[in-house]
Steps between C-alpha positions, in 0.01 A plus 500: 500500500774741593673446171191563291406807706844655467518426127171684454637790698817506297316485170283783623806707575582526131155479349420764239277729709760541776758603244292771343449281193124444512188704433567868450873439557558287196852451366380635168591866489219749485479733207640767728814296569525395133505861387769585753722203419510611138660826615803328652813616324782273396835575663669801344669729496305709495329355806138578568212366700127480427335808354223476760443332836130406507534237774727706725263794456229300679717425807481746788551244776598130505133410542451601137719205394281234653276450197783476244569182307853363478527639148405842631748470788774436244398802298477709815856396582614615157332839546632531856856422394499777241322740733789444743762548228341823378457637853859431609636640174370842610614490865782248530491231765523126562386354171649153456368353824151636433490349149599164643197475729220627275330161465558421867344832602193437285467144631532599865235770476274267301527203736528659843262739669727801535527703714332262749761243397817707547768474231841615626758582234858454616712809428194615302691657213290269278161649597432728203252257335343448843456876539339530159245227581417644842362841409819696443529485123423868452770598749782304335639819337585615855703188580807565719436874512431736789136467596452213254490123513775322689724270301431232761202361688378755754225432749382861514454501122254214455320231697638256243855574618481265796856563617749769401850413387808618314755276669497126443413174676217634717196352324481153656533634854232761435264251335543261791432775752183601318381138478555441871329830584195391300480185710559684830217737422268201471374589154298219346555567132777297346776721372829445321807721550720503190868599493671552162879475533769490233815294470707799607301574814485135602880499540446709813501308827178656624306299242614175660433627849143568389456170316637309797243672722211467253479122514526510880210746525304308233334811361337528162754677281613456141851594393544560128866460419562702183813353345636713216875437525574861589641470851733802481495825310619422245534124521811390312758720673836318508575398858668235711194282443510542122233684303202291610248641749630527855472200725402137515126564519470630144704202378270271698182645353656498155556126543138462607386671182740303283409165654123542495277606212259785562200366686148563378182527699421128463829410670424745779143381546620143542773590746320758709305225675769511768321805630174309558421315824738220594278207400471635144873567494576139584259363239660706226868469590573306180330762282703771670826307456429457131411864441792653686769258391798382700740779404704570810321339791345827609594861440664749731167676537329179605765448765402844633141379528353645181300311243704559184334533159697562186669601295220672309522735200410838649387638163261215417159610622340175377681324784578780745136595561368150576805417711437809713132406521594155624731649760231745608241226539724250677414362838718537807745768600837366392696784339550463126791613283424538129820517296448689173751574226471840332702717265595844628424760234252261332334631185723800431800398288740777613444395862532130421834565328653721771731351764292655779171437313422874534480458876508872560478739207478872434246630249535320166363479146251215480556445128875440534569444870750786490549653844448876507795606711749768409861384510654581837754781481658397829566159656259356754616460858439126460738478204765706684480249786531206260800651320668581831448148630642354179810719541549381858442136408747517212777573750378278787368146455336509844235752386160338437149629429175372650148583386157376604337437160563856379816480288364743242369758745816504711754485217631162616412360156776717353745369761382144431588521133860584596531280809233227490671277757504787748134591450237351730129539432326336796141551383245704693668418829638814660543337841712226348691753288615694808606199707659339193704821462592481869631147451709614204642787707604261779727327250665818374289555187386858429125473437305789346135422578287706258138522615240772452459714811138395542584128461780504758225564756415132456838396644521731800570234761777354286647847456522541879550146629718344231698799375511803733538323834786294358656806332526315170611711201199448275455789258132581449407681179158660538364591158168690471568694821255787541184549298466288186202659330252284312531179702368680807521447875586130498819576308612833648836468671388729780613317812857375458663802664280446805517121521875478435588817687391354832722190468836536680822434314388543139627776273240665275579735212303666219674648193390836369593420139657240274861598578431468872335163436818367341703638790270345760512165324879510541460610860270220614710248306791593728297473823565153643415539869128579488193481276431791268196623309494725195167644383412674175180577308341372185568702188765686306804667648581869457753510216828688470351838414284507813782367719735771382236772533364414844799341671789654304663164427680628190476165323540441127412132544405266779789367709606153388491365856348596831714610791445416864345769718566553872243308702248726674618829348275739310588802287392858430416543132387864511587776743264778601582847375652741746362816662140386547268534796369143488692180436330172410663154473349215298633156589401251229533123490488329163390621160296796628829690513452640150157641594651639819757698301230627264288602800796684653554695179133587482488619862810717465365637172173602664639622835812717499536474878507118513798271443459125450760229557441154353669193647493133398480266801608201289462273803208462735701249700755589619374857493752780453429662836779755456341625178157510665637700794674750269187551291294557814749745651551708186139526382170626633299217348593137422276309257538131418392363162461128435266260321354273763270469799532643848803345666756594238793740526277779631394277787862419585612862540329612825719294737808664349352851520366490855690716753729299726 
């Protein structure tokens, strides 16, 4: 009896009506979908999408998808993909990741009851199609602009943004917390929490902490593991591990994909009986064994307590929709992991061909894929760092570079091309990166650990416990220090001066320009008795003309090499004019020095009785207390200028200025 009952259940799981294949939802396309499909353009160039978007025009909320047939869902995906391409072409943003999840986004909103069923997007740089389907289509021209749409999920923006993000590896923990909260509140309705996490984010340890806890708590969550082979940005940077994606996990999942054909909904329907009551499970053990195959004796995810399904083609709605329906309608609470394979940049040839799959792009021409950026007249601070590190490494084999899945953003990719065996991309694992660097330093290696300011926050305990307390000479390179513009508050490097400044025994410097950056690179290279941190912003450096004008460098070309600076010593770059009634001192830290000099000129130009001195602190730790004292004694007003939160250099001055 059990066997016949369960077989009926299983057959019902993939019967036509449950898959949206019966009645009004026939697989035959409606005339509306037929007309749209005829508009699809063949790959160019020139590249172009549909001339009209009749299906997308009917969607204001995900509820409007519920009556679509599978054929219409496919056409909607086509329209949505090109809507995303056209929107990002006008604003810039994270394109490749969004194109890779178009079908998944449509399927999730079709199958699940969002926002009652929360969908949490890890990192959430891939949410542009999600935003378009959830009532924000008309606001897409404001993407990543002041007062406009965030480039990430943001709870205050929409009820469909269940959990805000910007950093990685948070989705499973959040989904689990929301699932447990639903149970604690005693709500009767059955609900599914869905976490969508990529193969980059799942390299972070927090994902495994959450998965380990999920099976123990036995809460109803679904993890969708979006595997697109783009672990780092860009994947393919030469490093000590070769050019393959960072880490064993991506190799493991690649073997899973290679060893198993894509599963279709019939395979899943047969195997999902494990999630039914135990007596039905036992009766159908042989069916389950047949459907799943004896590939490896159980996957890593199963060992963590998840029911693993996959791999599945994440662009194939014919299978993706019914598989998600089967997962939604399963019995029991065992957490499920659905492993899908997608292509980042899918459907837009320039993105598909690019090494970074157009992960983050400026404005661009849709027809050609050409990025609309003017050639930089000056080098970026990131490239100056990379060139400086290459110079140091050329003369010293102990110099190595470490990045946490951001070789392109930090400039470590450039270093890796020259010194692949001394380049270490650890994946999205900042905690590991810092302690790994500490271990290298113990053995006399000179590690330069290049991590965005905002991402180093994720390794704060390691910074204190593993590096600072042991006085290990790890050299931290904090790119994107200060405000970063379009990426918004999750990516601003606002706090490093405060969170590093309070740690004893670490030296912290901030160059005012590209020449100073080269000099500070040489300086921290020579510091072997303590950890050091060097911070600089995103963007282009000043250029020789500005350097000579504002700071009187007198340079015809950039110096070939940096020179070491005295530790903890600042400098005066502009003296106040004499014979004035009021004297003002500006003490700047970092790249606001140029604006400080311009402000001083403007003040003296507007007020004949005011003289303004401009000084460059260079170091927040150790602070040049002699310079601070002299500025305070010789001026009526002392102003500090820095790019960071409360707790920076301005907050460190009062103890040195207090009487006694």
